[in-house]
LUMGU-525117 format. One record per residue (C-alpha): x, y, z; residue in three letters. Coordinates in Angstrom, 1 decimal. Example, Ala and Ser with C-alpha at 12.3 -4.5 7.8 and 13.67 -1.06 7.14 Angstrom:
+--------+--------+--------+------+
|   east |  north |     up | rest |
+--------+--------+--------+------+
|   12.3 |   -4.5 |    7.8 |  ala |
|   13.7 |   -1.1 |    7.1 |  ser |
+--------+--------+--------+------+
***
This chain:
+--------+--------+--------+------+
|   east |  north |     up | rest |
+--------+--------+--------+------+
| -176.7 |  175.6 |  -29.0 |  met |
| -176.2 |  177.2 |  -32.2 |  asn |
| -176.2 |  175.5 |  -35.3 |  lys |
| -172.5 |  175.1 |  -35.6 |  lys |
| -172.0 |  173.7 |  -31.7 |  leu |
| -174.6 |  171.3 |  -32.4 |  leu |
| -173.2 |  170.2 |  -35.7 |  leu |
| -169.7 |  170.1 |  -33.9 |  ala |
| -171.2 |  167.9 |  -30.9 |  ala |
| -173.4 |  165.5 |  -33.1 |  leu |
| -170.0 |  165.0 |  -35.2 |  phe |
| -168.0 |  164.5 |  -31.9 |  gly |
| -170.4 |  161.6 |  -31.0 |  leu |
| -170.3 |  160.3 |  -34.9 |  gly |
| -166.4 |  159.9 |  -34.2 |  leu |
| -166.9 |  157.8 |  -31.4 |  thr |
| -169.6 |  155.4 |  -32.8 |  leu |
| -167.5 |  155.3 |  -36.2 |  ser |
| -164.5 |  154.0 |  -34.2 |  phe |
| -166.6 |  151.2 |  -32.4 |  thr |
| -168.2 |  150.2 |  -35.6 |  ala |
| -164.6 |  149.3 |  -36.9 |  cys |
| -164.1 |  146.8 |  -34.3 |  ser |
| -166.8 |  144.6 |  -35.7 |  asp |
| -164.7 |  142.5 |  -38.0 |  asp |
| -162.7 |  139.7 |  -36.5 |  asp |
| -160.5 |  139.8 |  -39.7 |  asp |
| -159.7 |  143.3 |  -39.4 |  lys |
| -157.8 |  142.9 |  -36.0 |  lys |
| -154.3 |  143.9 |  -35.1 |  gly |
| -151.1 |  142.3 |  -33.3 |  pro |
| -153.3 |  143.0 |  -29.9 |  asp |
| -156.6 |  141.7 |  -30.9 |  asp |
| -157.6 |  145.4 |  -31.5 |  val |
| -159.5 |  146.9 |  -34.5 |  ala |
| -156.8 |  148.7 |  -37.0 |  ala |
| -158.3 |  152.1 |  -36.3 |  ala |
| -157.4 |  151.8 |  -32.7 |  asp |
| -154.3 |  150.0 |  -32.5 |  ile |
| -151.2 |  151.5 |  -30.7 |  asp |
| -147.6 |  150.9 |  -30.7 |  cys |
| -146.6 |  148.9 |  -27.8 |  thr |
| -143.3 |  147.4 |  -26.6 |  thr |
| -144.5 |  144.0 |  -28.0 |  glu |
| -145.0 |  145.4 |  -31.5 |  asn |
| -143.0 |  148.3 |  -31.6 |  val |
| -140.0 |  146.4 |  -33.6 |  gln |
| -142.6 |  145.4 |  -36.5 |  lys |
| -143.9 |  149.2 |  -36.5 |  trp |
| -140.5 |  150.5 |  -36.7 |  ala |
| -139.7 |  148.4 |  -39.7 |  thr |
| -143.2 |  149.2 |  -41.6 |  tyr |
| -142.1 |  152.9 |  -40.7 |  met |
| -138.5 |  152.5 |  -42.4 |  gly |
| -139.7 |  150.6 |  -45.6 |  val |
| -142.2 |  153.5 |  -46.3 |  val |
| -139.7 |  156.4 |  -45.4 |  ala |
| -137.1 |  154.7 |  -47.7 |  gln |
| -139.8 |  154.4 |  -50.7 |  lys |
| -140.2 |  158.2 |  -50.2 |  leu |
| -136.9 |  159.1 |  -50.6 |  val |
| -136.7 |  156.8 |  -53.6 |  asp |
| -139.8 |  158.3 |  -55.2 |  asp |
| -138.9 |  161.7 |  -54.7 |  ser |
| -135.2 |  161.1 |  -56.1 |  glu |
| -137.0 |  159.6 |  -59.0 |  thr |
| -139.1 |  162.8 |  -59.5 |  leu |
| -136.2 |  165.1 |  -59.3 |  leu |
| -134.0 |  163.0 |  -61.6 |  lys |
| -136.6 |  163.1 |  -64.3 |  asp |
| -137.2 |  166.6 |  -64.0 |  trp |
| -133.4 |  167.6 |  -63.6 |  glu |
| -131.3 |  165.1 |  -65.2 |  thr |
| -133.0 |  162.6 |  -67.5 |  ser |
| -136.4 |  161.5 |  -68.7 |  tyr |
| -137.1 |  158.5 |  -70.6 |  glu |
| -133.7 |  158.3 |  -71.9 |  gly |
| -133.6 |  161.6 |  -73.1 |  gly |
| -133.1 |  165.3 |  -72.0 |  gln |
| -134.6 |  166.1 |  -68.5 |  ser |
| -138.2 |  166.9 |  -68.4 |  tyr |
| -137.2 |  170.7 |  -67.6 |  ala |
| -135.4 |  171.0 |  -70.7 |  ala |
| -138.2 |  169.7 |  -72.6 |  gln |
| -140.7 |  171.9 |  -71.0 |  phe |
| -138.4 |  175.1 |  -71.5 |  ile |
| -137.7 |  174.1 |  -75.2 |  ala |
| -141.2 |  173.3 |  -75.9 |  his |
| -140.6 |  172.0 |  -79.4 |  asn |
| -142.9 |  169.0 |  -79.6 |  gly |
| -141.4 |  166.9 |  -77.3 |  asn |
| -143.9 |  165.8 |  -74.2 |  gln |
| -146.6 |  167.5 |  -76.6 |  gly |
| -145.7 |  171.1 |  -75.6 |  tyr |
| -145.3 |  173.1 |  -79.2 |  gln |
| -144.7 |  176.6 |  -77.6 |  ser |
| -144.6 |  178.6 |  -74.5 |  ala |
| -148.8 |  179.1 |  -74.5 |  ser |
| -148.6 |  175.5 |  -74.4 |  asp |
| -146.6 |  175.2 |  -71.2 |  cys |
| -148.4 |  178.2 |  -69.9 |  val |
| -151.5 |  176.4 |  -70.5 |  glu |
| -150.5 |  173.6 |  -68.6 |  glu |
| -149.4 |  175.7 |  -65.6 |  ile |
| -152.5 |  177.3 |  -65.4 |  leu |
| -154.6 |  174.0 |  -65.9 |  asp |
| -152.8 |  172.5 |  -62.9 |  gly |
| -153.7 |  175.4 |  -60.8 |  cys |
| -157.3 |  175.4 |  -61.8 |  ala |
| -157.1 |  171.2 |  -60.9 |  asp |
| -155.8 |  171.7 |  -57.7 |  ile |
| -158.1 |  174.4 |  -56.5 |  ala |
| -161.0 |  172.1 |  -57.6 |  asn |
| -159.5 |  169.1 |  -56.0 |  glu |
| -159.6 |  171.4 |  -52.6 |  val |
| -162.7 |  172.6 |  -52.4 |  gly |
| -164.7 |  169.9 |  -54.2 |  ser |
| -163.0 |  167.1 |  -52.9 |  ala |
| -160.6 |  167.4 |  -50.2 |  lys |
| -162.9 |  169.4 |  -48.1 |  ile |
| -166.4 |  169.0 |  -50.2 |  gly |
| -166.2 |  165.5 |  -50.2 |  asp |
| -166.3 |  164.6 |  -46.5 |  pro |
| -168.9 |  167.8 |  -46.4 |  tyr |
| -171.3 |  165.9 |  -48.8 |  asp |
| -170.6 |  162.3 |  -46.8 |  leu |
| -171.4 |  164.0 |  -43.4 |  phe |
| -174.8 |  165.8 |  -44.7 |  leu |
| -175.6 |  162.4 |  -46.1 |  gly |
| -175.9 |  160.8 |  -43.0 |  gly |
| -172.4 |  158.8 |  -43.3 |  asp |
| -170.3 |  160.1 |  -40.4 |  lys |
| -167.6 |  157.5 |  -40.5 |  thr |
| -167.1 |  157.6 |  -44.3 |  ala |
| -167.3 |  161.5 |  -44.0 |  ala |
| -164.2 |  161.1 |  -41.4 |  leu |
| -162.0 |  159.0 |  -43.3 |  tyr |
| -162.5 |  161.4 |  -46.3 |  ala |
| -160.6 |  164.1 |  -44.5 |  val |
| -156.9 |  163.9 |  -45.9 |  glu |
| -154.3 |  164.1 |  -43.0 |  ser |
| -156.6 |  163.7 |  -40.1 |  trp |
| -154.4 |  161.2 |  -38.2 |  tyr |
| -152.1 |  164.6 |  -37.5 |  ser |
| -154.6 |  167.0 |  -37.8 |  trp |
| -152.7 |  168.5 |  -40.4 |  his |
| -155.6 |  169.2 |  -43.1 |  ser |
| -156.1 |  172.5 |  -42.7 |  ile |
| -152.5 |  173.4 |  -43.3 |  asp |
| -152.1 |  170.8 |  -46.0 |  asp |
| -155.0 |  172.3 |  -48.0 |  tyr |
| -153.6 |  175.7 |  -47.7 |  ser |
| -150.2 |  174.8 |  -48.9 |  asn |
| -152.2 |  173.5 |  -52.0 |  asn |
| -153.3 |  177.0 |  -52.5 |  ile |
| -150.0 |  178.3 |  -51.9 |  arg |
| -148.7 |  175.7 |  -54.8 |  ser |
| -151.1 |  178.2 |  -56.9 |  ile |
| -149.4 |  181.1 |  -55.7 |  gln |
| -146.0 |  180.3 |  -56.2 |  asn |
| -146.9 |  179.1 |  -59.9 |  ala |
| -148.5 |  182.4 |  -60.5 |  tyr |
| -146.0 |  184.7 |  -58.8 |  asn |
| -143.1 |  182.6 |  -60.5 |  gly |
| -141.5 |  182.2 |  -57.0 |  ser |
| -141.6 |  180.5 |  -53.5 |  arg |
| -141.3 |  183.3 |  -51.1 |  asn |
| -144.3 |  185.0 |  -51.8 |  gly |
| -142.6 |  187.6 |  -53.9 |  gln |
| -143.5 |  188.5 |  -57.7 |  val |
| -140.7 |  187.4 |  -60.1 |  ala |
| -139.8 |  189.6 |  -63.0 |  gln |
| -140.4 |  186.7 |  -65.3 |  asn |
| -143.6 |  185.4 |  -64.0 |  ser |
| -147.4 |  184.8 |  -64.9 |  ile |
| -148.3 |  187.6 |  -62.7 |  ser |
| -145.9 |  190.3 |  -64.5 |  asn |
| -147.1 |  188.8 |  -68.0 |  ala |
| -150.9 |  189.7 |  -67.3 |  val |
| -149.5 |  192.8 |  -65.3 |  gln |
| -148.3 |  193.7 |  -68.9 |  gln |
| -151.8 |  193.8 |  -70.5 |  phe |
| -154.4 |  194.2 |  -67.5 |  asp |
| -153.2 |  195.2 |  -64.0 |  ala |
| -156.6 |  194.8 |  -62.8 |  gln |
| -156.9 |  190.9 |  -64.3 |  leu |
| -153.7 |  190.5 |  -62.3 |  asp |
| -154.8 |  192.1 |  -58.9 |  ala |
| -157.9 |  189.7 |  -59.1 |  gln |
| -155.9 |  186.7 |  -59.5 |  ala |
| -154.1 |  187.7 |  -56.8 |  lys |
| -157.1 |  188.4 |  -54.5 |  ala |
| -158.6 |  185.0 |  -55.6 |  tyr |
| -155.9 |  183.2 |  -54.5 |  ile |
| -155.3 |  184.9 |  -51.2 |  gln |
| -159.1 |  184.8 |  -50.7 |  ala |
| -159.0 |  180.8 |  -50.8 |  ala |
| -156.0 |  180.5 |  -48.7 |  tyr |
| -157.7 |  182.7 |  -46.0 |  asp |
| -161.0 |  180.8 |  -46.3 |  ala |
| -159.1 |  177.4 |  -45.5 |  ile |
| -156.9 |  179.0 |  -42.7 |  gln |
| -160.3 |  180.1 |  -40.7 |  ala |
| -161.6 |  176.9 |  -40.8 |  ile |
| -161.7 |  175.9 |  -36.7 |  pro |
| -158.8 |  173.2 |  -36.4 |  ala |
| -158.9 |  170.3 |  -36.9 |  pro |
| -161.2 |  169.8 |  -39.8 |  leu |
| -162.1 |  166.2 |  -38.7 |  arg |
| -164.2 |  168.1 |  -35.8 |  asn |
| -165.5 |  170.7 |  -38.1 |  asn |
| -166.4 |  168.9 |  -41.3 |  ile |
| -169.8 |  171.0 |  -41.7 |  val |
| -169.7 |  174.7 |  -40.4 |  cys |
| -169.9 |  177.9 |  -42.4 |  pro |
| -166.2 |  178.3 |  -42.5 |  glu |
| -165.9 |  174.9 |  -44.6 |  thr |
| -168.7 |  176.3 |  -46.7 |  glu |
| -166.9 |  179.4 |  -47.2 |  ala |
| -163.7 |  177.8 |  -48.2 |  ala |
| -165.5 |  175.6 |  -50.7 |  met |
| -167.0 |  178.6 |  -52.4 |  asp |
| -163.6 |  180.5 |  -52.4 |  ala |
| -161.8 |  177.6 |  -54.0 |  cys |
| -164.6 |  177.3 |  -56.8 |  ala |
| -164.3 |  181.0 |  -57.4 |  asp |
| -160.7 |  180.7 |  -57.6 |  leu |
| -160.8 |  177.5 |  -60.2 |  glu |
| -163.7 |  179.3 |  -62.2 |  asp |
| -161.7 |  182.7 |  -62.3 |  phe |
| -158.2 |  180.6 |  -63.7 |  ile |
| -160.2 |  178.7 |  -66.0 |  ser |
| -162.7 |  181.2 |  -67.6 |  lys |
| -160.9 |  184.3 |  -67.2 |  gln |
| -157.2 |  184.2 |  -66.6 |  leu |
| -156.1 |  181.6 |  -68.8 |  lys |
| -158.1 |  182.7 |  -72.0 |  pro |
| -157.3 |  186.4 |  -71.6 |  arg |
| -153.9 |  185.7 |  -71.0 |  leu |
| -153.5 |  183.2 |  -74.1 |  leu |
| -155.3 |  185.8 |  -76.2 |  glu |
| -152.8 |  188.5 |  -75.1 |  ala |
| -149.8 |  186.4 |  -76.2 |  tyr |
| -151.2 |  185.0 |  -79.2 |  ala |
| -149.1 |  187.0 |  -81.5 |  asp |
| -146.5 |  187.5 |  -79.3 |  asn |
| -145.8 |  183.7 |  -77.8 |  asp |
| -142.0 |  184.1 |  -77.4 |  glu |
| -142.3 |  187.0 |  -74.6 |  ala |
| -143.7 |  183.9 |  -72.6 |  leu |
| -140.6 |  181.7 |  -72.9 |  asp |
| -138.8 |  183.7 |  -70.0 |  ala |
| -141.7 |  182.7 |  -67.7 |  val |
| -141.5 |  179.3 |  -68.5 |  val |
| -138.2 |  178.9 |  -67.7 |  glu |
| -138.5 |  181.1 |  -64.6 |  asn |
| -141.1 |  178.7 |  -63.6 |  tyr |
| -139.2 |  175.7 |  -64.1 |  val |
| -135.8 |  176.9 |  -62.4 |  asn |
| -137.6 |  179.3 |  -59.4 |  ala |
| -140.4 |  177.0 |  -58.6 |  val |
| -140.6 |  173.4 |  -59.7 |  val |
| -136.8 |  172.4 |  -59.3 |  leu |
| -136.2 |  174.2 |  -56.1 |  pro |
| -139.6 |  172.6 |  -54.9 |  thr |
| -138.5 |  168.9 |  -55.8 |  tyr |
| -134.9 |  169.6 |  -54.7 |  arg |
| -136.6 |  170.3 |  -51.0 |  asp |
| -138.7 |  167.7 |  -51.2 |  leu |
| -136.0 |  165.2 |  -51.4 |  val |
| -134.2 |  166.8 |  -48.8 |  ala |
| -137.0 |  166.8 |  -46.2 |  lys |
| -137.7 |  162.9 |  -47.2 |  asn |
| -134.1 |  162.2 |  -46.5 |  arg |
| -134.4 |  164.2 |  -43.0 |  ala |
| -137.4 |  162.1 |  -42.4 |  leu |
| -135.8 |  158.9 |  -43.2 |  leu |
| -133.1 |  159.7 |  -40.9 |  thr |
| -135.9 |  160.4 |  -38.2 |  ala |
| -137.2 |  157.2 |  -38.7 |  val |
| -134.0 |  155.0 |  -38.9 |  ser |
| -133.2 |  156.8 |  -35.5 |  asn |
| -136.4 |  155.6 |  -34.1 |  phe |
| -136.0 |  152.0 |  -35.6 |  thr |
| -132.5 |  151.8 |  -33.6 |  lys |
| -133.6 |  153.1 |  -30.4 |  ala |
| -137.4 |  153.3 |  -30.4 |  pro |
| -138.8 |  156.2 |  -27.9 |  ser |
| -141.5 |  158.5 |  -27.3 |  asn |
| -138.8 |  161.1 |  -28.0 |  ala |
| -138.2 |  159.5 |  -31.4 |  gly |
| -141.7 |  159.4 |  -32.3 |  phe |
| -141.9 |  163.1 |  -31.6 |  glu |
| -138.7 |  163.5 |  -34.1 |  ala |
| -140.7 |  161.5 |  -36.8 |  cys |
| -143.3 |  163.7 |  -36.2 |  ala |
| -141.5 |  166.7 |  -36.9 |  asp |
| -140.0 |  165.7 |  -39.7 |  ala |
| -143.1 |  164.3 |  -41.6 |  trp |
| -144.9 |  167.8 |  -40.8 |  leu |
| -141.7 |  169.4 |  -42.5 |  ala |
| -141.5 |  166.9 |  -45.4 |  ala |
| -145.3 |  167.8 |  -46.2 |  arg |
| -144.9 |  171.4 |  -46.9 |  glu |
| -142.6 |  170.9 |  -50.4 |  pro |
| -145.2 |  168.1 |  -51.3 |  trp |
| -148.0 |  170.1 |  -50.9 |  glu |
| -146.9 |  172.9 |  -52.4 |  thr |
| -146.0 |  170.9 |  -55.7 |  ser |
| -149.8 |  169.8 |  -56.2 |  glu |
| -150.2 |  172.7 |  -58.6 |  ala |
| -147.9 |  171.0 |  -60.8 |  phe |
| -148.9 |  167.4 |  -61.0 |  leu |
| -148.0 |  166.7 |  -64.7 |  phe |
| -145.0 |  165.3 |  -66.3 |  gly |
| -143.3 |  162.6 |  -64.6 |  pro |
| -145.1 |  162.9 |  -61.1 |  val |
| -148.4 |  161.8 |  -63.2 |  ala |
| -147.0 |  159.6 |  -65.7 |  asn |
| -145.1 |  157.5 |  -63.4 |  lys |
| -147.8 |  157.3 |  -60.7 |  gly |
| -145.5 |  158.9 |  -58.0 |  leu |
| -148.2 |  161.2 |  -56.8 |  asp |
| -150.4 |  158.0 |  -55.3 |  pro |
| -147.1 |  156.3 |  -54.8 |  asn |
| -146.5 |  159.2 |  -52.3 |  met |
| -149.6 |  160.7 |  -51.4 |  asp |
| -152.3 |  157.8 |  -51.7 |  ser |
| -155.4 |  158.6 |  -49.8 |  trp |
| -157.6 |  156.9 |  -48.1 |  pro |
| -155.4 |  154.2 |  -46.7 |  leu |
| -156.0 |  150.6 |  -46.2 |  asp |
| -155.3 |  150.4 |  -42.5 |  gln |
| -156.2 |  146.8 |  -42.2 |  asp |
| -153.8 |  146.1 |  -45.1 |  gly |
| -151.4 |  148.0 |  -43.1 |  ile |
| -151.9 |  145.8 |  -40.1 |  val |
| -151.7 |  142.7 |  -41.9 |  ala |
| -148.4 |  143.3 |  -43.3 |  ile |
| -147.1 |  144.6 |  -40.2 |  met |
| -148.2 |  141.4 |  -38.7 |  asn |
| -146.6 |  139.4 |  -41.5 |  asn |
| -143.6 |  141.2 |  -42.9 |  gly |
| -144.5 |  140.6 |  -46.3 |  asp |
| -143.5 |  144.3 |  -47.6 |  tyr |
| -143.6 |  143.2 |  -51.4 |  ser |
| -147.5 |  144.2 |  -51.1 |  ala |
| -146.2 |  147.6 |  -51.4 |  leu |
| -144.6 |  147.5 |  -54.6 |  asp |
| -145.8 |  147.3 |  -58.4 |  trp |
| -143.7 |  147.1 |  -61.7 |  ser |
| -144.4 |  147.9 |  -65.2 |  gly |
| -146.1 |  150.8 |  -66.8 |  glu |
| -148.5 |  152.9 |  -64.6 |  tyr |
| -152.2 |  152.6 |  -65.0 |  glu |
| -155.1 |  153.7 |  -63.0 |  glu |
| -159.0 |  153.7 |  -63.6 |  glu |
| -160.4 |  156.0 |  -65.7 |  glu |
| -164.0 |  157.2 |  -65.2 |  asp |
| -164.8 |  154.5 |  -62.5 |  gly |
| -164.3 |  151.7 |  -65.1 |  val |
| -162.7 |  149.0 |  -63.4 |  glu |
| -159.3 |  147.7 |  -64.5 |  asn |
| -157.8 |  144.8 |  -62.9 |  glu |
| -154.1 |  146.2 |  -63.3 |  arg |
| -154.9 |  149.6 |  -62.4 |  ala |
| -156.8 |  148.2 |  -58.9 |  ser |
| -153.6 |  146.0 |  -58.2 |  ala |
| -151.4 |  149.1 |  -58.3 |  ile |
| -153.9 |  151.3 |  -56.3 |  ala |
| -154.0 |  148.7 |  -53.5 |  glu |
| -150.3 |  148.6 |  -53.4 |  ala |
| -150.1 |  152.3 |  -53.3 |  gln |
| -152.7 |  152.3 |  -50.3 |  ser |
| -150.4 |  151.0 |  -48.2 |  leu |
| -147.2 |  153.3 |  -48.4 |  arg |
| -146.7 |  157.1 |  -48.7 |  gly |
| -147.0 |  160.2 |  -46.5 |  tyr |
| -150.1 |  158.8 |  -45.2 |  his |
| -149.1 |  155.5 |  -44.1 |  thr |
| -146.5 |  157.2 |  -42.0 |  leu |
| -148.8 |  159.4 |  -40.8 |  glu |
| -150.8 |  156.8 |  -39.3 |  phe |
| -147.9 |  155.1 |  -38.0 |  leu |
| -146.4 |  158.2 |  -36.4 |  ile |
| -149.6 |  160.1 |  -35.1 |  phe |
| -152.4 |  159.4 |  -33.2 |  lys |
| -155.3 |  162.0 |  -32.5 |  asp |
| -153.3 |  164.8 |  -33.9 |  gly |
| -150.1 |  163.9 |  -31.9 |  lys |
| -147.1 |  162.0 |  -32.0 |  ala |
| -147.7 |  158.4 |  -30.6 |  arg |
| -146.6 |  157.1 |  -27.6 |  thr |
| -145.1 |  153.5 |  -26.9 |  ile |
| -147.6 |  151.8 |  -24.9 |  lys |
+--------+--------+--------+------+
***
């Protein structure tokens, strides 16, 4: 057996052991006295199950509508974030078009780094360190076996930001075209690095949870690292230097980025989240296996605009904690099951100014917010809708 197949076989054994180990704590049992990781939707618990799905789906709609309103209508009692970003007259800290372009490119570099070093890298390191259970739970979107497409869409978010469009074409007023004006080779390199990262992630054998350590994951991590390094050390400094004395030439780039990439993505996000809520509401009214299938399809559709927004996780989505509200990972599976039993959905809520732990420093308020966020969002719905990569069935 070659090394790749041996690792796959060992990992398959590790998953079996990990789920067995989850059953040891009697305080973490579900409605049928089953470990949270193994719980099924049954005719006895389906109404509680559906209620939880409905609460979470509504919160996804609420959060995405808040995000769109902040960008499109009004933010902090003033102009929309879009208007302030386009104006870059000092509000929100943007003094020039170059400041905005730097923010855009930093967002692209950040998500390239996150995909390679955290989303793929963390499970990889944990697996090699011998903790196969932790490695499994570090793989985002593994209930639906959608990890590879999620991460690929993160790279598409970089492509969209760079091209100034959502259709793969290069817009006239785009960062790509601005780079093309002074260095066509640099522009070609940028596109090649983006495509290489996308292709490397797509080449990982699916599902990722069964292929955490393999040559393809290693190649994908390297490609993401190369992309992040290129954006941070070559693309951004050379672009900003080229337009240092012609900043106004970037005004149209910033405006197009907002109107052709950010706003359409968030509008799509709201629409897809509303469709997801509709599917969940229909399931709640008449639970069925076909209803689970419809919810699964709607969840997958809603993930696409969210994952293609991750190159611009700045502004309201970060300041208001809307990112972890919608996309917190990993989940508190045991907490989810406990809430399903006791019906106390107030545990999903938090209020006041958003805070998060910084540099690992514990903060009581930040911890309380993070605890609430681990009980809601896309991945809570994923846990409730999917099992073993397929829509659940009612047992």
